[in-house]
DOSE-365031 format. One record per residue (C-alpha): residue number from 0; residue in one letter; x, y, z. Coordinates in steps of 0.25 Angstrom, whole numbers. Example, Ala and Ser with C-alpha at 12.3 -4.5 7.8 and 13.67 -1.06 7.14 Angstrom:
# residues 2
PT  tikol  nupa     c1     c2     c3
PT      0     a     49    -18     31
PT      1     s     55     -4     29
# end
This chain:
# residues 390
PT  tikol  nupa     c1     c2     c3
PT      0     m    -62    189     92
PT      1     l    -62    196    106
PT      2     m    -65    210    104
PT      3     l    -62    221    116
PT      4     k    -72    232    118
PT      5     t    -66    246    120
PT      6     k    -72    259    122
PT      7     t    -63    266    112
PT      8     k    -60    262     97
PT      9     l    -45    260     95
PT     10     k    -40    266     83
PT     11     p    -32    256     75
PT     12     t    -18    257     74
PT     13     k     -7    252     64
PT     14     h     -5    241     75
PT     15     t    -19    237     77
PT     16     k    -22    234     62
PT     17     p    -11    223     61
PT     18     i    -17    217     74
PT     19     r    -30    217     69
PT     20     l    -26    211     56
PT     21     i    -19    199     64
PT     22     l    -32    197     72
PT     23     c    -40    196     60
PT     24     v    -30    186     53
PT     25     m    -30    178     66
PT     26     l    -45    178     66
PT     27     l    -46    174     52
PT     28     a    -36    163     54
PT     29     a    -43    158     66
PT     30     v    -57    158     58
PT     31     l    -49    150     46
PT     32     l    -44    140     55
PT     33     s    -57    137     61
PT     34     a    -63    136     48
PT     35     a    -52    127     43
PT     36     a    -54    118     55
PT     37     s    -69    117     54
PT     38     l    -66    112     39
PT     39     s    -54    103     42
PT     40     c    -63     91     44
PT     41     g    -59     81     34
PT     42     q    -48     88     27
PT     43     s    -36     82     34
PT     44     i    -34     73     46
PT     45     a    -21     69     51
PT     46     t    -19     54     52
PT     47     t    -10     49     64
PT     48     t      0     39     62
PT     49     g     -8     30     71
PT     50     n    -20     30     63
PT     51     s    -12     27     51
PT     52     a     -6     16     58
PT     53     n    -19     10     60
PT     54     y    -23     11     45
PT     55     g    -32     24     46
PT     56     y    -45     16     45
PT     57     v    -52     27     52
PT     58     l    -52     42     50
PT     59     a    -59     52     61
PT     60     d    -61     66     56
PT     61     g    -70     73     66
PT     62     r    -83     68     67
PT     63     y    -81     58     55
PT     64     i    -74     45     55
PT     65     y    -69     39     41
PT     66     y    -69     23     41
PT     67     t    -71     12     32
PT     68     k    -83      3     31
PT     69     i    -82    -10     22
PT     70     i    -95    -13     15
PT     71     g    -97    -27      9
PT     72     d   -107    -30     -1
PT     73     g   -111    -44      2
PT     74     a   -104    -48    -12
PT     75     g    -90    -48     -8
PT     76     e    -87    -33    -11
PT     77     y    -83    -23     -1
PT     78     f    -82     -8      0
PT     79     s    -72     -2     10
PT     80     n    -78     12     11
PT     81     i    -75     24     19
PT     82     f    -86     30     27
PT     83     r    -86     43     36
PT     84     y    -94     41     49
PT     85     d    -99     54     56
PT     86     t    -97     52     71
PT     87     r   -108     63     74
PT     88     t   -119     57     66
PT     89     g   -115     43     64
PT     90     n   -117     45     49
PT     91     e   -107     39     39
PT     92     i   -104     42     24
PT     93     m    -96     34     14
PT     94     v    -84     43      9
PT     95     a    -76     31      1
PT     96     e    -80     19     -6
PT     97     i    -69      9     -8
PT     98     e    -71     -5    -14
PT     99     a    -64    -14     -4
PT    100     e    -55    -26     -7
PT    101     t    -58    -35      5
PT    102     a    -69    -35     16
PT    103     g    -59    -29     25
PT    104     d    -53    -17     19
PT    105     l    -53     -4     25
PT    106     n    -48     10     20
PT    107     g    -35     14     28
PT    108     f    -27     27     32
PT    109     l    -39     36     31
PT    110     t    -35     51     31
PT    111     m    -41     64     28
PT    112     e    -33     74     21
PT    113     g    -37     87     13
PT    114     g    -52     82     13
PT    115     w    -49     68      7
PT    116     l    -50     55     15
PT    117     y    -37     46     10
PT    118     f    -37     31     13
PT    119     l    -31     18      9
PT    120     p    -42      9      3
PT    121     n    -45     -4      8
PT    122     f    -33     -6     18
PT    123     m    -35    -17     27
PT    124     h    -24    -18     37
PT    125     d    -26    -32     42
PT    126     s    -25    -38     28
PT    127     a    -12    -43     20
PT    128     m    -16    -33      9
PT    129     q    -14    -21     18
PT    130     s    -14    -10      7
PT    131     s    -22     -1     -1
PT    132     h    -21      1    -16
PT    133     n    -22     17    -16
PT    134     i    -24     29     -8
PT    135     y    -39     35     -9
PT    136     k    -45     48     -5
PT    137     v    -59     53     -5
PT    138     k    -67     65      0
PT    139     p    -74     60     13
PT    140     d    -87     66     11
PT    141     g    -95     55      4
PT    142     k    -97     61     -9
PT    143     n    -87     53    -18
PT    144     t    -84     40    -11
PT    145     t    -74     36    -22
PT    146     p    -60     38    -17
PT    147     t    -49     42    -25
PT    148     p    -35     34    -27
PT    149     l    -23     42    -26
PT    150     f    -14     32    -34
PT    151     q    -17     28    -49
PT    152     d    -11     15    -46
PT    153     d    -13      5    -35
PT    154     a     -3      5    -23
PT    155     d     -1     -4    -10
PT    156     i     -3      7      1
PT    157     t     -2      1     16
PT    158     f     -1     15     23
PT    159     m     -5     30     21
PT    160     h     -3     42     30
PT    161     i     -7     56     25
PT    162     q     -3     69     32
PT    163     n     -1     83     27
PT    164     g     -6     79     13
PT    165     i      4     68     11
PT    166     i      0     54     10
PT    167     f     11     44     15
PT    168     y      9     29     11
PT    169     y     16     16     10
PT    170     d     15      8     -3
PT    171     d     17     -7      0
PT    172     d     20    -10    -14
PT    173     d     32     -1    -15
PT    174     s     36     -3     -1
PT    175     a     36     13      0
PT    176     l     31     24      8
PT    177     y     26     36      0
PT    178     r     21     51      2
PT    179     m     12     59     -8
PT    180     k      2     70     -7
PT    181     t    -13     66     -4
PT    182     n    -17     69    -18
PT    183     g     -7     58    -24
PT    184     t      4     66    -29
PT    185     k     18     68    -25
PT    186     r     21     54    -21
PT    187     q     34     52    -14
PT    188     l     41     39    -10
PT    189     l     46     41      4
PT    190     v     53     27      8
PT    191     e     53     13      3
PT    192     a     51      3     15
PT    193     y     43     -9     20
PT    194     i     33     -3     28
PT    195     e     21    -13     33
PT    196     r     13     -4     42
PT    197     a     22      5     51
PT    198     i     22     19     46
PT    199     a     19     33     53
PT    200     v     20     46     46
PT    201     g     24     57     55
PT    202     k     25     73     53
PT    203     d     39     72     48
PT    204     r     43     58     45
PT    205     i     37     44     42
PT    206     y     40     32     51
PT    207     y     40     18     46
PT    208     a     44      3     49
PT    209     d     51     -4     39
PT    210     f     52    -18     45
PT    211     d     58    -17     58
PT    212     e     64     -3     55
PT    213     l     58     10     59
PT    214     w     61     22     49
PT    215     s     57     36     46
PT    216     i     57     45     34
PT    217     k     53     60     32
PT    218     l     39     63     27
PT    219     t     46     68     14
PT    220     g     55     56     12
PT    221     g     69     55     12
PT    222     e     79     44     19
PT    223     p     72     36     30
PT    224     t     77     35     44
PT    225     l     78     23     53
PT    226     i     72     25     66
PT    227     y     73     11     73
PT    228     e     76     -4     70
PT    229     f     67    -14     77
PT    230     e     76    -26     73
PT    231     d     80    -28     87
PT    232     d     66    -26     93
PT    233     e     62    -38     84
PT    234     y     50    -32     79
PT    235     e     45    -22     69
PT    236     p     35    -10     71
PT    237     e     21     -9     65
PT    238     y     10      1     66
PT    239     l     19     13     67
PT    240     v     13     25     74
PT    241     l     19     39     76
PT    242     d     15     47     88
PT    243     g     24     59     92
PT    244     n     39     55     92
PT    245     y     36     40     93
PT    246     l     32     29     84
PT    247     f     23     18     90
PT    248     y     22      4     84
PT    249     i     17    -11     85
PT    250     d     28    -20     82
PT    251     d     25    -32     73
PT    252     t     23    -42     85
PT    253     q     10    -33     87
PT    254     s     12    -34    101
PT    255     r     20    -22    105
PT    256     i     18     -7    104
PT    257     g     31      1    102
PT    258     r     35     15    102
PT    259     i     48     22     97
PT    260     r     53     36     95
PT    261     t     53     41     81
PT    262     d     68     43     82
PT    263     g     69     27     85
PT    264     a     72     29    100
PT    265     d     63     23    112
PT    266     n     57     10    105
PT    267     r     49      5    116
PT    268     t     36     -4    119
PT    269     v     24      4    122
PT    270     y     14     -8    124
PT    271     q     15    -23    122
PT    272     y      4    -34    121
PT    273     t     -1    -47    114
PT    274     y     -6    -40    102
PT    275     v     -5    -25     98
PT    276     e    -11    -19     86
PT    277     h    -15     -5     79
PT    278     i     -7      6     88
PT    279     n    -11     20     87
PT    280     v     -5     32     94
PT    281     v    -11     45     99
PT    282     d     -4     55    107
PT    283     g      6     45    113
PT    284     v     -5     35    116
PT    285     v     -4     22    109
PT    286     y    -18     15    106
PT    287     f    -17      0    101
PT    288     v    -25    -12     99
PT    289     v    -23    -25    106
PT    290     d    -29    -40    106
PT    291     e    -32    -49    117
PT    292     f    -34    -38    127
PT    293     g    -41    -37    140
PT    294     t    -50    -48    146
PT    295     n    -58    -51    133
PT    296     g    -45    -52    125
PT    297     n    -50    -44    113
PT    298     y    -44    -32    105
PT    299     a    -43    -19    113
PT    300     i    -37     -5    109
PT    301     l    -28      0    120
PT    302     s    -19     13    122
PT    303     i     -6     15    130
PT    304     v      3     27    133
PT    305     p     17     23    130
PT    306     g     25     21    143
PT    307     s     13     16    150
PT    308     r     10      1    153
PT    309     n     -6      4    154
PT    310     t    -15      3    141
PT    311     r    -29     10    141
PT    312     t    -40      2    134
PT    313     i    -47     10    123
PT    314     v    -56     -1    117
PT    315     g    -56    -14    126
PT    316     d    -56    -29    124
PT    317     r    -71    -30    129
PT    318     s    -76    -22    117
PT    319     e    -73    -35    109
PT    320     l    -69    -27     96
PT    321     g    -62    -39     90
PT    322     h    -50    -35     81
PT    323     i    -48    -19     83
PT    324     s    -42    -14     71
PT    325     p    -34     -1     68
PT    326     i    -35     10     78
PT    327     m    -37     24     72
PT    328     i    -37     36     83
PT    329     f    -43     49     80
PT    330     d    -44     60     92
PT    331     d    -49     51    104
PT    332     t    -55     40     96
PT    333     v    -49     27     91
PT    334     y    -56     20     78
PT    335     f    -54      6     74
PT    336     y    -62     -6     70
PT    337     a    -65    -20     77
PT    338     m    -74    -31     76
PT    339     p    -84    -31     88
PT    340     a    -87    -45     94
PT    341     t   -101    -39     97
PT    342     d   -111    -34     89
PT    343     t   -111    -19     86
PT    344     i   -121    -10     78
PT    345     m   -114    -13     66
PT    346     d   -114    -24     57
PT    347     s   -100    -26     54
PT    348     d    -88    -35     57
PT    349     d    -79    -23     60
PT    350     v    -84    -10     66
PT    351     w    -77      3     67
PT    352     f    -76      8     82
PT    353     r    -70     20     89
PT    354     a    -66     23    103
PT    355     s    -61     34    112
PT    356     i    -46     33    115
PT    357     l    -49     40    128
PT    358     s    -60     30    134
PT    359     s    -60     15    135
PT    360     d    -69      5    128
PT    361     s    -76     16    119
PT    362     a    -76      9    107
PT    363     q    -88     12     99
PT    364     p    -92      6     84
PT    365     f    -96     18     74
PT    366     q    -95     10     61
PT    367     p    -94     -4     54
PT    368     v    -82     -7     46
PT    369     n    -89    -17     37
PT    370     v   -103    -18     32
PT    371     y   -107    -31     24
PT    372     i   -119    -31     15
PT    373     d   -126    -45     14
PT    374     d   -131    -50      1
PT    375     d   -144    -52      8
PT    376     d   -145    -37     12
PT    377     d   -142    -34     -3
PT    378     d   -155    -43     -7
PT    379     d   -163    -37      4
PT    380     d   -160    -23     -3
PT    381     d   -164    -29    -17
PT    382     d   -177    -34    -11
PT    383     d   -180    -21     -6
PT    384     d   -176    -14    -18
PT    385     d   -186    -24    -26
PT    386     d   -197    -21    -16
PT    387     d   -195     -6    -18
PT    388     d   -196     -8    -34
PT    389     d   -210    -15    -32
# end
């Protein structure tokens, strides 16, 4: 606090006492807010609709990155574990251990809320069995790596989005969208509809596509509102992302990115290409994955500003990263996994990458997606143990 030096001591008046009290309260509030800010890391992280549309496979929380690493034991069993990677030190700890159903299972829709890490276990987006049997939560400190299920009975969950202590999720068995508190109580049916992937949760309303119709409904439920019918356009929207007053989508031809206002007006094409996949939108800029791009004809990550014809390359085709899968964006960094054509420092079929959205071709590997332990390695370990016993 700035103090003014004077030669004479001022006598407090009936007006100066309230002023001092107000200043003290303001100073105390500032200190408390500063302390809260320093302690808020890991408590809650707002999930964007773009990251939810990309299945939320990665969660960035300041210096930490949460992600799945699939461990194979060489005997046909796999564990789809969640790790926390420290970007400053390069160290990692396991925060959740989950037995995987297949060798490709990841954990999706990672969200931090109230100090808990919530996720959908074994959610593999490119599988015919694109669902999870429960919603899990775990304290992400590595002390207890067994996650807690929210439901007693199995479900068939294909979407989850958390904000302000409320979980919104879609149950494919019921063909219904629900909301409930993060402790699993006060579950409420919002709407029954056939929703394959296109859901975006906003501040006041939820937007979803039911076949070729775009709808919205209040976060608290009620009568849904029809926004737009795509029947005359002869396509259905997928991968719905909300940004401001616009909804961005990829249609079911997977060759076109569209944009429409939340009131159903101004439906138009943003970008069209041979193959488009996995869009994400930040501050009006659209980020997306394309195939057969550039001189080498590989996968790439591009961005475009709606209304412009010029794209910008974030990750180029010369990186030869194979199939680039969902793109999660936090701050100025995009996270994804890919299968490099060239060897990396990691013995893995797929590798987690991160790249700056501000510069081109800055993709860097930071951790493997899958680690397979051979039987030979186990035998060697057993031999070593025998030697130690001798």
